[in-house]
C-alpha positions in Angstrom: -0.1 0.0 0.0 1.3 3.5 -0.9 1.1 6.3 1.6 1.4 10.1 1.0 3.9 11.9 3.0 1.2 13.9 4.8 -0.2 10.5 6.1 3.1 9.9 8.0 3.8 11.0 11.6 7.0 10.7 13.6 6.8 10.6 17.4 10.1 11.3 19.2 10.2 10.9 22.9 13.2 12.7 24.4 14.9 13.1 27.8 16.5 16.4 26.9 17.0 19.0 24.2 20.7 18.3 23.4 20.3 16.9 19.9 16.9 18.3 18.9 18.2 20.8 16.3 20.1 18.1 14.6 17.0 15.9 14.5 14.8 18.9 13.2 17.3 19.6 10.5 17.4 16.0 9.5 13.7 15.8 9.1 13.6 19.2 7.3 16.1 17.9 4.7 14.1 14.7 3.9 12.8 14.4 0.3 9.5 13.1 1.7 8.4 15.4 4.5 6.2 13.8 7.3 2.8 15.2 7.7 3.3 15.6 11.4 6.3 15.4 13.8 5.7 15.2 17.5 8.4 15.7 20.1 7.7 14.8 23.7 10.1 15.9 26.4 10.2 15.3 30.2 10.4 19.0 30.9 9.1 22.3 29.4 10.7 23.7 26.2 10.9 27.0 24.5 10.0 25.4 21.2 7.0 26.7 19.3 4.5 24.2 17.8 2.8 24.5 14.5 0.7 22.1 12.3 3.8 20.1 11.2 5.9 20.2 14.4 4.4 19.7 17.9 6.5 20.1 21.0 4.9 18.9 24.2 6.1 17.8 27.6 5.1 15.4 30.4 6.2 15.2 34.0 6.8 11.5 33.5 10.3 10.5 32.1 9.3 7.3 30.5 9.6 6.5 26.7 6.6 4.3 26.5 4.5 6.9 28.4 5.8 9.7 26.3 5.1 7.8 23.0 1.5 7.1 24.1 1.1 10.8 25.0 2.3 11.7 21.5 -0.3 9.3 20.0 -3.1 11.3 21.7 -1.7 14.5 20.1 -1.5 13.1 16.6 -3.7 14.2 13.7 -6.6 11.7 13.1 -5.7 11.6 9.3 -2.4 10.0 10.0 -2.2 6.4 8.7 1.5 5.5 9.3 3.5 6.2 12.5 7.3 6.0 13.1 8.4 5.9 16.7 
């Protein structure tokens, strides 16, 4: 089955913000851009969210919890998820 890039979401649970700019640049430089990228941190960030990039935080520092939290924020039109 073929998917359009807007039907793809990436969920990235993260403990800190150290390599986030490298990750963002890597995603932006892809030939097929995901429809949505969700970053979940265990503390507050200064990043600003928009339709394509969502930055959120939880007080729980657990990758599984953060991934599931990201799934709740995901656009309902997304059909394929990378995490």
